[in-house]
C-alpha positions in Angstrom: -0.2 -0.1 0.2 1.2 3.3 -0.7 1.9 5.8 1.6 0.0 9.2 1.1 0.9 11.4 4.2 4.3 13.0 4.4 5.4 16.5 5.7 8.0 18.0 3.2 11.2 19.4 4.4 11.1 23.2 4.0 14.5 23.6 1.8 13.5 19.9 -0.2 10.2 21.2 -1.1 11.7 25.1 -2.4 14.2 23.1 -4.3 11.6 20.9 -5.7 8.8 23.9 -6.1 11.6 26.4 -7.8 13.9 24.3 -9.7 12.5 20.6 -9.7 16.3 20.3 -8.8 17.6 17.7 -6.5 18.2 18.3 -3.0 19.9 14.9 -0.7 19.7 15.0 2.9 22.9 14.3 4.1 22.0 14.8 7.7 19.5 12.6 10.0 16.0 13.8 9.0 14.6 16.8 11.7 11.4 15.9 13.4 8.3 16.5 11.7 6.8 19.7 12.0 3.6 20.5 12.1 1.3 20.7 8.7 1.5 23.9 7.1 -1.6 25.8 6.3 -3.1 25.4 3.1 -2.4 27.6 0.0 -4.5 28.8 -2.7 -4.2 30.3 -6.2 -5.8 33.5 -7.5 -8.8 31.7 -8.1 -9.1 30.7 -4.8 -8.0 26.7 -5.8 -6.1 24.8 -3.1 -2.6 24.2 -4.4 -2.2 20.8 -2.1 -4.7 18.1 -1.0 -5.4 17.1 2.2 -2.0 15.1 2.4 0.4 18.1 1.1 0.3 17.0 -2.6 0.7 19.5 -5.0 -2.5 20.0 -7.2 -2.1 21.6 -10.5 -5.6 22.7 -12.9 -3.9 22.4 -16.0 -5.2 25.6 -18.3 -5.8 23.5 -21.6 -7.6 20.2 -20.7 -8.8 21.1 -16.9 -7.7 18.2 -15.8 -7.0 18.2 -12.3 -3.9 16.2 -10.5 -5.3 13.0 -8.9 -3.8 10.9 -5.9 -6.1 8.6 -5.5 -6.0 5.1 -7.0 -9.1 4.8 -7.1 -9.9 7.2 -9.5 -7.0 6.0 -11.6 -8.6 5.5 -15.1 -7.8 2.1 -16.5 -5.1 2.0 -19.2 -3.6 -0.2 -21.8 0.2 0.1 -22.4 1.2 -0.5 -26.0 2.8 -3.4 -26.9 6.9 -3.9 -25.9 7.3 -7.0 -27.9 5.0 -6.9 -30.8 6.7 -5.2 -33.8 5.2 -2.6 -35.8 3.6 -4.7 -38.5 2.2 -6.8 -35.7 4.8 -9.4 -35.4 5.5 -10.8 -31.9 9.3 -10.6 -30.8 10.1 -13.9 -29.5 14.3 -13.4 -29.8 16.8 -11.0 -28.5 17.9 -11.0 -32.2 14.6 -9.8 -33.4 14.7 -7.4 -30.1 18.2 -5.6 -31.0 17.6 -5.3 -35.3 13.9 -4.5 -35.2 12.1 -4.0 -32.6 14.4 -1.6 -30.8 15.2 0.5 -33.7 11.5 1.1 -33.9 11.3 2.0 -30.6 14.4 4.1 -30.8 12.5 6.1 -33.7 9.3 6.4 -32.3 10.7 8.3 -29.0 13.0 10.6 -31.8 9.7 11.2 -33.6 7.3 12.2 -31.1 8.9 12.9 -27.6 12.3 13.5 -27.4 13.1 14.8 -31.2 16.0 13.7 -33.6 19.6 15.5 -32.9 20.3 17.1 -36.2 23.4 15.7 -38.3 24.0 19.7 -37.5 24.8 19.2 -33.8 28.5 21.1 -32.9 31.4 18.9 -32.9 33.0 18.9 -29.4 36.7 19.5 -28.5 38.0 18.9 -24.9 40.9 19.9 -23.4 42.2 19.6 -19.8 42.3 22.6 -18.0 43.5 21.9 -14.4 44.7 19.3 -12.4 45.1 19.2 -8.9 46.4 16.0 -7.1 46.1 17.3 -3.3 42.3 17.6 -2.5 40.2 15.5 -0.1 43.5 15.1 1.7 45.4 13.8 -0.6 43.1 11.0 -1.4 42.0 11.9 -4.8 43.0 13.9 -8.1 40.8 16.7 -8.9 40.6 17.1 -12.8 38.6 19.9 -14.7 38.1 19.4 -18.3 36.5 21.8 -20.5 34.2 20.6 -23.4 33.7 23.2 -26.3 30.9 23.2 -28.6 31.7 24.4 -31.9 34.6 26.7 -32.8 33.1 30.5 -33.0 34.8 32.9 -31.0 32.0 32.7 -28.4 31.5 28.9 -28.3 29.6 27.6 -25.4 31.4 25.3 -23.0 30.9 22.5 -20.5 33.0 22.1 -17.7 33.5 18.4 -16.2 35.0 18.2 -12.6 36.6 14.7 -12.1 37.6 13.3 -9.0 40.1 10.3 -9.1 41.5 8.2 -6.7 44.9 8.9 -5.7 47.5 6.5 -7.0 45.7 4.2 -9.1 47.2 1.9 -10.9 45.3 1.9 -14.2 42.2 3.3 -15.5 39.4 3.4 -13.2 35.4 3.2 -13.7 33.7 6.7 -13.4 30.4 7.6 -12.2 29.4 10.8 -14.2 26.4 12.6 -12.4 24.3 15.3 -14.5 23.4 17.8 -11.7 21.7 20.8 -11.4 23.6 23.9 -9.3 27.3 23.5 -8.7 30.3 21.0 -9.8 31.8 22.0 -6.3 32.1 19.6 -4.0 30.4 21.0 -0.5 32.7 23.1 2.0 32.7 21.3 5.5 31.1 22.3 8.3 32.5 23.5 11.5 31.4 21.9 14.4 30.2 25.2 15.5 28.7 25.7 12.4 26.7 22.7 12.3 25.2 22.7 16.1 21.9 23.9 16.5 21.0 26.8 18.5 19.5 25.4 21.8 15.9 24.0 21.1 16.2 24.2 17.4 16.4 20.6 15.5 19.9 20.2 13.7 19.9 22.1 10.1 20.3 20.0 7.5 23.1 20.1 5.1 22.0 19.9 1.5 24.1 18.9 -1.1 23.5 17.3 -4.6 27.2 15.5 -5.0 27.0 11.5 -4.0 29.1 10.0 -1.6 32.8 11.0 -3.1 34.7 9.3 -0.2 32.8 5.9 -0.4 33.0 6.1 -4.3 36.8 6.6 -4.2 37.1 4.1 -1.7 35.9 1.7 -3.9 38.4 2.8 -6.5 36.0 4.8 -8.6 36.6 8.2 -10.1 33.3 10.6 -10.0 32.3 13.4 -12.4 29.9 16.5 -12.5 28.8 18.2 -15.2 26.0 21.0 -14.7 23.7 20.3 -17.2 22.7 23.9 -18.3 26.0 24.4 -19.3 25.1 21.7 -22.7 21.9 23.6 -23.1 19.7 26.1 -21.3 16.7 24.6 -19.7 14.1 27.1 -21.5 13.0 28.4 -24.6 15.8 27.7 -27.4 18.9 30.3 -27.2 17.6 31.9 -24.1 19.9 32.9 -21.1 18.8 31.0 -18.0 19.3 33.3 -15.1 21.8 32.8 -12.6 20.5 30.4 -10.0 21.0 31.0 -5.8 20.5 28.4 -3.4 20.9 27.8 0.1 24.3 25.9 1.1 25.5 25.8 -2.7 28.6 27.6 -3.2 27.7 30.4 -6.2 29.3 29.8 -9.7 28.8 33.1 -11.4 31.5 32.3 -14.1 29.5 29.0 -14.8 25.7 30.3 -14.1 25.6 31.7 -17.9 25.7 30.7 -21.5 25.7 32.5 -24.7 23.7 30.0 -26.7 23.1 26.4 -26.3 23.6 23.6 -28.6 20.7 23.3 -30.2 20.8 27.1 -31.4 24.5 26.2 -32.6 22.8 23.5 -35.0 20.6 25.8 -36.6 20.7 25.7 -40.6 21.2 28.9 -42.0 17.9 31.0 -41.9 16.5 28.4 -39.4 15.1 30.4 -36.3 13.8 27.0 -34.3 14.4 23.3 -34.4 12.0 21.1 -36.5 8.7 19.7 -34.6 10.6 16.5 -34.9 14.0 17.8 -33.4 15.6 17.8 -30.4 13.9 19.3 -26.9 16.3 19.7 -24.1 16.2 16.4 -23.4 17.3 15.0 -25.8 20.2 17.6 -26.3 21.3 17.1 -22.3 21.4 12.8 -23.3 23.7 14.1 -26.1 25.7 16.0 -24.0 26.3 12.8 -21.6 27.4 10.9 -24.6 29.8 13.5 -25.4 31.5 13.5 -22.1 31.7 9.6 -22.6 33.6 10.2 -26.0 36.0 12.4 -23.9 36.4 9.2 -21.2 37.3 7.2 -23.9 40.6 9.0 -24.8 41.6 9.8 -20.9 44.1 7.1 -20.1 43.0 7.7 -16.3 39.1 6.2 -17.1 37.7 3.3 -17.8 35.3 4.1 -20.4 34.2 1.1 -20.6 32.5 1.0 -17.3 30.9 4.3 -16.7 27.7 5.0 -14.4 25.5 7.8 -15.9 23.3 9.1 -12.5 20.6 12.4 -12.7 17.5 13.6 -10.7 14.2 14.7 -11.6 14.3 16.2 -15.4 17.9 14.5 -15.2 16.7 11.4 -14.5 14.7 11.5 -17.7 17.7 12.7 -19.2 20.0 9.3 -18.1 17.0 7.0 -19.1 16.7 8.4 -22.7 21.1 8.8 -23.1 21.1 4.6 -21.7 18.5 4.1 -23.9 20.7 5.6 -27.3 24.0 4.9 -25.7 24.6 1.2 -25.2 28.7 2.2 -23.7 26.8 2.9 -20.3 27.3 0.4 -18.2 24.7 1.3 -15.5 22.0 4.3 -15.1 20.7 5.5 -12.1 17.6 7.0 -12.6 16.2 9.2 -9.7 12.5 10.4 -9.4 11.8 10.9 -13.0 8.2 10.7 -12.8 6.3 11.4 -15.8 7.3 11.1 -19.1 10.6 9.7 -17.3 10.1 6.8 -15.2 6.1 6.3 -14.6 3.6 5.4 -16.5 2.6 8.1 -18.6 -0.8 6.3 -19.3 -1.6 6.2 -15.6 -3.4 9.3 -14.0 -1.7 9.8 -10.9 0.3 12.7 -9.9 2.1 14.8 -13.0 0.3 13.8 -16.0 1.2 14.1 -20.2 -0.8 17.5 -20.1 1.6 19.0 -17.5 4.3 18.2 -18.8 3.7 19.3 -22.7 2.7 22.5 -21.4 4.5 23.4 -18.5 7.8 22.4 -20.2 7.5 22.2 -23.8 10.9 22.8 -24.7 12.1 19.7 -22.9 10.3 17.6 -25.5 10.2 17.5 -29.5 7.3 19.8 -30.9 5.4 16.9 -32.2 4.9 15.9 -28.5 2.0 18.7 -28.1 -0.1 16.6 -29.9 -1.1 14.1 -26.9 -2.3 17.0 -25.0 -5.4 15.1 -23.7 -4.8 12.6 -25.6 -2.6 10.5 -24.2 -3.8 6.8 -25.1 -2.8 8.1 -29.0 1.1 8.1 -28.0 2.7 5.0 -29.4 4.8 5.1 -26.7 5.1 4.4 -23.1 7.5 4.5 -19.9 8.0 0.8 -19.9 9.6 1.2 -23.7 12.4 3.8 -22.8 13.0 1.6 -19.7 13.2 -1.7 -22.1 15.5 0.2 -24.4 18.3 0.4 -21.5 18.6 -3.4 -21.9 21.1 -4.9 -21.3 23.1 -2.6 -18.7 21.8 -2.2 -15.5 19.2 0.3 -14.4 18.1 1.7 -10.9 15.1 3.8 -10.4 13.8 5.3 -7.5 10.8 7.1 -5.9 10.3 8.6 -2.6 7.2 8.7 -0.3 6.9 12.3 -0.5 7.2 12.9 -4.0 3.6 11.4 -5.0 3.5 14.1 -7.8 6.5 11.7 -9.6 3.9 9.0 -8.9 6.3 6.3 -7.2 4.3 3.5 -7.9 4.2 4.2 -11.5 7.9 4.2 -11.5 7.8 0.9 -10.1 5.1 -0.7 -13.0 7.1 0.8 -15.0 9.9 -1.6 -14.5 7.7 -4.6 -14.1 6.4 -3.7 -17.2 9.7 -3.7 -18.8 11.1 -6.7 -17.6 9.7 -9.2 -20.7 12.3 -7.5 -22.7 15.5 -7.7 -20.2 14.7 -11.6 -19.8 14.4 -11.6 -23.5 18.0 -10.5 -23.8 19.0 -12.8 -20.8 19.0 -10.4 -17.9 16.8 -10.3 -14.2 13.9 -8.3 -14.4 12.5 -6.8 -10.4 11.6 -10.6 -9.7 8.3 -9.7 -8.3 5.2 -7.3 -9.4 4.6 -6.1 -6.0 5.1 -2.4 -4.7 8.1 -3.4 -2.2 8.2 -1.9 1.5 9.4 1.6 2.1 13.7 1.4 2.1 13.8 -2.2 0.9 15.7 -1.7 -2.4 15.5 -4.5 -4.7 18.9 -4.8 -6.0 19.3 -8.2 -7.4 18.3 -8.3 -10.7 19.9 -5.7 -13.6 16.4 -3.6 -13.1 16.1 -2.2 -9.4 13.8 0.1 -7.8 13.9 1.5 -4.2 10.7 3.5 -2.8 12.7 5.6 -0.3 11.0 7.5 2.7 12.2 11.0 1.5 10.8 13.4 -0.7 12.2 14.2 -4.4 15.8 13.6 -3.7 18.7 11.1 -4.5 18.0 9.7 -0.9 21.1 8.8 1.3 19.5 5.2 1.0 19.9 5.5 -2.5 23.5 6.0 -2.9 24.5 3.3 -1.0 22.1 0.9 -2.4 23.0 2.1 -5.8 26.9 1.7 -5.1 26.0 -1.9 -4.0 24.1 -2.2 -7.3 26.7 -0.7 -9.7 29.4 -2.9 -8.2 28.1 -5.6 -10.5 28.8 -3.6 -13.5 32.0 -1.4 -12.4 34.4 -3.8 -12.1 37.7 -2.2 -12.7 39.5 -3.3 -16.0 42.2 -5.9 -15.4 
């Protein structure tokens, strides 16, 4: 049974509402506060239900967010293992040679968009190397990737932490992040101590448990997603982001243009309806980072994990579906049009995504507003396209907007494709208990007790899961 009541942490909720970004709780949870007073929109409609779940009133279709399983309308998923001509897919060869290309084309044409042949080339240069960071346990390397060759060509910065004194190339966890590629500065005891009568302050960070990652003999790399493409309409300059506890990076917060602008043909003012939205652009950028890893002698490029949260959880799912070079993927709280079933009317919907974030998808995606069943795809298909590599998906009790149960059901429905290619599915069709991760198969899932975050327990479960796929090169 799905837990339905949760009092969100104030800062975590602020991050999710304002930016949809990830916040990792790195300290024990503070005691639950009293429920916040109800808030209303300009028309006097409540902005949340009795359990604190966000309500959205779609301006185009009039749809109101649903959080009641009893009100989920019946749905039928499009067949996963049936070819476009109606023939069944009964073997791995047919999956890889016929059905997989069919599904990729459907997603490129109608959901995320094609990457045009005019996408800019990316060149890389090592900007700095520091072998003294983290008490000498790591080498910090900053690599700059330049899109195109113009005088004002935009750049992305890959910040890497590699284990010091490694005997050879090491596996790397590549993390697409929202705010900062800097690791949080250690807090002094005085700063961390709460005032008398106050709950402990929660230190918030996107960064993974770098010390644990390095101790395993792996590297950790971060790339800020808006350095690949702004998270808004084509070519717009994103505003500087300020967030409590995240060091500002003024030199990295603004980009002149994104890669989609650079790919426009002469006289072209906008992307074509079947060309890339920002999710496709960010996924393309992740694969370009992997291109660089293949040239770096310190990196074992055949053992790279890809990590993303929220809209970046959608991104890594799509990147993993297209690029089989990634060994394992962590898609956190990807929700609607990511990891939760689109046809399941729970929390965020197709209508919400298409009207609220149209730039993230191909222009053709707009045709499905109010017509969800007309989509030729659903989430189980993009999950299945990640086979045969490992895929870990999580959802949170306090993030019903992302429909954690729908995320789990998406993996269940993708299981037949994993089994077809000789891999293990989740092993169950029953939603697991909270904080009991399923990590024995090649599909993995955790329903954590937190909200819209990569929880500390997710990191630990994912590292254990990823170890099967990130064995160092011999």
